[in-house]
N, C-alpha and C positions, 0 to 999 in steps of 0.2 A: 337581810339587806338593810342598810341604813338609808333613810331619806331625810331631807332637810325641810323644816317648816320655819315660819317667821312668827315670833311671839312678842307681844308688847309687854310693858311692865305691869299691866293689869291682868295678865294671864290669858289674854284673848289671842286668837290666831287669825292670821290673814287668810281670807278666802280667795277664790279665783277671780272674784269681781273687785278685788282690792278693798274690801270692807273687812272690819274686824268682827269676829264672832267667837262664841264660847267653844269649848272643846267638845260639846255635846254632839255637834254635827260634823264629824270628821270627813264626810264624803266630799264636802265643798271646800275643804281646807286646801290652800295652795301648798304644794309640795314638789320637791324635785330630788332626783337621785344624785344630782350634781350640786355641790356647795356653791360653785361660782354662779350658777343660774339663780340660786336663792339669794346670793349677795346682790346680784344685779336687780332683782325684784325689790329687795330691801332699799337699795339706793333710789329706785323709782318712787317708792312709797314715801321715803324720807324727803324727796324733793318736793312733794306736795305738802308735807307737814314737817317743817324744820324742827319743831319742838318734840317730834316723835322720839321715843326711846324704845327701840325694839332690837331684837337680836335673832340671828339664825340659830336654830336649835336642831341638833341631830336627834332622831328618834327611830326606833325600829319600825319595820313595816310588816303588814300582814301578808299572807300568801298572794293576795291580789296586787301587792305593791303599794297599798295605801298606808299612810302613817297610823301608828298605834299611839294614841294620845290618852294618857290616863287623866281622869278628872281630878284625882288627888293631887297631881303635880300642879295643875292649874290653880286649884284651891289653895295649896301651900304658897304658891307665888303671890296670889292675891292677898292672903293672910299676912305674909311678910311685908308687903307694900303697905297694908293698913297699919301694921304694927310700927313701921317706920314713920308713917304720917302721925301716929299718935305720939311717938317720942318727940318728933319735931315740934308738934303743937305744944306739948308739955314743957319742953325746954326752951322753945323759942329760937332754936338754932337748926340749921339744915344739917342733915347727916352727910350728904354728899358734898364734897368740896366744890364741885362744879356749880352748886347752887349758891355758894357763899360769895360775898364780895371779895375780890382779890386783895383789897387793902386790909380787910379784916383778917385774912389768912396771914398776910405779911406781918401785921401787928401781933398776932398770936405767936408766930414763929420767932419774932424778935424778943418777946418777953421771956 
């Protein structure tokens, strides 16, 4: 069975108290067997922090119905975010177009 959890860009998971924690304690992680309920929870959390970048992630469940979260996946996500930050710092430009000034994007496209 698949359950849905909410993960932020740092690889942390939302718990039942609407706080972010690592994948080590999966007992307290917010999860739902229904994607629409997880999306509603994501909207509620995002309303509190408009700069939040999180997503609903599907993951397998154990026989008790709790999510099975691998620590390696969380570490890989964190490592890729750190690598992205290092590239941005070295080049002085943002990798995501959302973070760039729209005029800079238009100037680059016009050239």
